[in-house]
C-alpha positions in Angstrom: 9.2 2.8 13.6 7.1 -0.4 12.8 7.7 -3.7 14.5 9.3 -6.3 12.3 7.1 -9.1 11.0 7.9 -12.7 11.5 6.4 -14.9 8.7 5.7 -18.6 9.0 5.2 -21.3 6.4 3.5 -23.9 8.6 3.7 -27.5 7.5 3.2 -30.8 9.3 6.9 -31.6 9.6 8.6 -28.2 9.3 7.9 -24.5 9.8 9.7 -22.0 7.6 10.5 -18.7 9.2 11.3 -15.3 7.6 11.6 -11.8 8.9 11.0 -8.3 7.5 13.4 -5.4 8.0 12.3 -2.6 10.3 11.0 -0.6 7.4 8.8 -3.5 6.2 10.3 -3.4 2.7 12.3 -6.6 2.4 11.7 -10.2 3.6 14.6 -12.4 4.6 14.5 -16.2 5.2 16.1 -16.9 8.6 15.2 -20.4 10.1 13.5 -23.7 9.7 11.8 -25.2 12.8 11.6 -29.0 12.8 8.3 -29.8 14.5 8.2 -31.9 17.7 4.9 -30.8 19.2 2.6 -27.8 19.8 4.3 -26.7 23.0 8.0 -26.7 21.9 7.0 -25.4 18.4 5.1 -22.4 19.9 8.0 -21.7 22.3 10.4 -21.7 19.4 8.3 -19.1 17.5 8.0 -17.0 20.6 11.8 -17.1 21.1 12.3 -15.9 17.5 9.8 -13.1 17.9 11.6 -12.0 21.1 15.0 -12.1 19.3 13.6 -9.6 16.8 11.7 -7.6 19.4 8.3 -8.1 17.8 4.9 -9.6 18.5 3.7 -9.4 14.8 3.3 -12.8 13.0 2.2 -13.4 9.5 1.1 -17.0 8.7 0.7 -18.5 5.3 -2.9 -19.5 4.7 -3.1 -22.8 2.7 -6.1 -22.5 0.5 -7.2 -24.8 -2.3 -6.7 -23.6 -5.8 -10.4 -22.6 -6.0 -9.9 -20.4 -3.0 -11.6 -22.6 -0.4 -10.1 -23.5 3.0 -9.3 -27.2 3.5 -8.1 -29.5 6.3 -4.6 -28.0 6.3 -6.0 -24.6 6.9 -7.7 -25.9 10.0 -4.4 -27.2 11.3 -2.6 -23.9 10.6 -5.4 -22.0 12.3 -5.2 -24.2 15.4 -1.5 -23.7 15.7 -1.8 -19.9 15.2 -4.4 -19.8 18.0 -1.8 -21.2 20.3 0.6 -18.4 19.2 -2.1 -15.8 20.0 -2.5 -17.4 23.5 1.2 -16.9 23.9 0.7 -13.1 23.3 1.5 -12.9 19.6 -0.6 -11.1 17.0 -1.3 -13.2 13.9 -2.6 -12.2 10.4 -2.8 -14.5 7.4 -1.6 -14.4 3.8 -2.7 -16.6 0.9 0.2 -19.0 0.3 -0.9 -20.7 -2.8 2.0 -21.6 -5.1 4.6 -20.0 -2.8 6.4 -23.3 -2.3 6.6 -23.7 -6.0 8.0 -20.2 -6.3 10.5 -20.9 -3.6 11.6 -24.2 -5.1 12.1 -22.6 -8.5 14.2 -19.8 -7.0 16.4 -22.4 -5.3 16.8 -24.4 -8.5 17.8 -21.2 -10.4 20.3 -20.6 -7.7 21.9 -24.0 -8.5 21.1 -25.4 -5.0 21.3 -29.2 -4.7 18.2 -31.2 -3.9 19.3 -32.0 -0.3 20.0 -28.3 0.4 16.7 -27.3 -1.3 14.8 -29.6 1.1 16.4 -27.8 4.1 15.9 -24.3 2.8 12.6 -24.4 0.8 10.3 -23.8 3.8 12.1 -20.6 5.0 12.3 -19.3 1.5 8.6 -20.0 1.0 8.0 -18.0 4.2 10.0 -15.1 2.7 7.9 -15.3 -0.5 4.7 -15.1 1.6 6.1 -12.2 3.6 7.4 -10.3 0.5 4.0 -10.6 -1.2 2.3 -9.3 2.0 4.8 -6.4 2.3 4.3 -5.4 -1.4 0.5 -5.6 -1.0 0.5 -3.4 2.1 2.9 -0.9 0.4 0.7 -0.7 -2.7 -2.4 -0.1 -0.5 -0.6 2.7 1.4 0.4 4.4 -1.8 -3.1 4.2 -3.2 -4.6 5.6 0.0 -2.0 8.4 0.1 -2.8 9.2 -3.6 -6.5 9.2 -2.8 -6.0 11.5 0.2 -3.9 13.8 -1.9 -6.6 13.9 -4.5 -9.2 14.7 -1.8 -7.0 17.5 -0.5 -7.1 19.0 -4.0 -10.9 19.1 -4.0 -12.6 22.5 -3.7 -16.4 22.6 -3.3 -18.2 25.7 -4.7 -21.9 26.6 -4.7 -23.8 27.0 -8.0 -25.3 30.5 -7.9 -28.4 29.4 -9.9 -29.3 26.1 -8.2 -27.5 26.4 -4.9 -26.1 22.9 -5.4 -22.5 22.2 -4.4 -20.1 21.5 -7.3 -16.8 19.7 -6.7 -13.8 21.0 -8.5 -10.2 19.7 -8.6 -7.5 22.2 -7.9 -5.1 22.0 -10.8 -2.7 24.9 -10.0 -2.3 28.2 -8.2 -1.0 31.0 -10.5 0.4 34.4 -9.8 -0.4 37.2 -12.3 0.5 40.8 -11.8 0.5 40.6 -8.0 -2.7 38.6 -7.7 -3.3 34.9 -7.1 -5.6 32.8 -9.3 -6.5 29.1 -9.4 -7.1 26.8 -12.2 -10.0 24.3 -11.6 -11.7 21.5 -13.4 -14.9 19.6 -12.5 -14.0 16.7 -10.2 -16.9 14.6 -11.3 -16.7 15.2 -15.0 -16.7 12.0 -17.1 -13.2 10.6 -17.6 -13.6 10.2 -21.3 -15.0 13.8 -21.7 -13.1 16.9 -22.5 -11.7 18.6 -19.3 -12.8 22.2 -19.1 -10.5 24.5 -17.1 -11.9 27.3 -15.0 -9.9 30.3 -13.9 -10.9 32.1 -10.6 -9.2 34.8 -8.6 -8.3 34.1 -5.0 -9.6 36.8 -2.6 -8.8 37.1 1.1 -11.7 37.6 3.5 -11.5 39.7 6.6 -11.4 36.6 8.8 -8.4 35.3 6.9 -10.3 32.7 4.8 -10.0 32.4 1.1 -12.9 33.0 -1.4 -12.9 32.6 -5.1 -14.2 35.2 -7.6 -15.0 34.7 -11.2 -12.7 36.6 -13.5 -14.7 38.9 -15.7 -11.8 40.4 -17.6 -11.2 38.1 -20.6 -7.7 39.4 -21.2 -6.7 38.6 -17.6 -8.4 35.2 -17.8 -6.5 34.4 -21.0 -3.2 35.6 -19.6 -3.7 33.4 -16.5 -4.7 30.4 -18.6 -1.6 30.8 -20.8 0.5 30.7 -17.6 -1.4 27.6 -16.6 -0.6 25.9 -19.9 3.0 26.8 -19.5 3.1 25.1 -16.1 1.5 22.0 -17.6 4.0 21.9 -20.4 6.9 22.4 -18.1 5.6 19.5 -15.9 5.3 17.3 -19.0 8.8 18.0 -20.0 10.1 17.0 -16.5 8.4 13.7 -16.8 10.1 12.7 -20.0 
């Protein structure tokens, strides 16, 4: 299981603190540290990390609206370097407009001005953390989809040129006791018409699979019809 992540919204007077759940799905605001000095402030962050049994820290990174780092970024970096010396691992997340987002959320929650001042920093830390968690989760999903797509790639050799051609495996179809696969060219233009190729699956003596072109047009059409049926059934499930 992943370590939780402690997120910090580091200001000159206060540090907002939030924590993720163990699954790294949800960010929760937990504390506001009122700053008294580097040493005590660092020790307080370390204590919070120990409480949640983690060494993972996410710090808001205060950039200017044009994306450049300013003087405040240098102060945040200096503080985080002290956290790293204390044994914590620190990564950074763009925090532009997070305080505005946090303030608006508190206003919508009908929180009075005095209460907002006490809570806005830890809510801002939660906003920073939630953005980071969502970004990481989206990246993981994209990588998983890419790996799944790569797993569906079959490379065959062109008999005439000897050049490899990449095909995407669309489906495996059983027909009259034999297995067939439906393929399409993996590198075909996206706006072009997708041509489907039907090949028979053969088992070699060493247990590996090979693919044989189907010469019988009737068999080829029957397998293709079954492929279309699978596609239509899948489309019906999505609706």
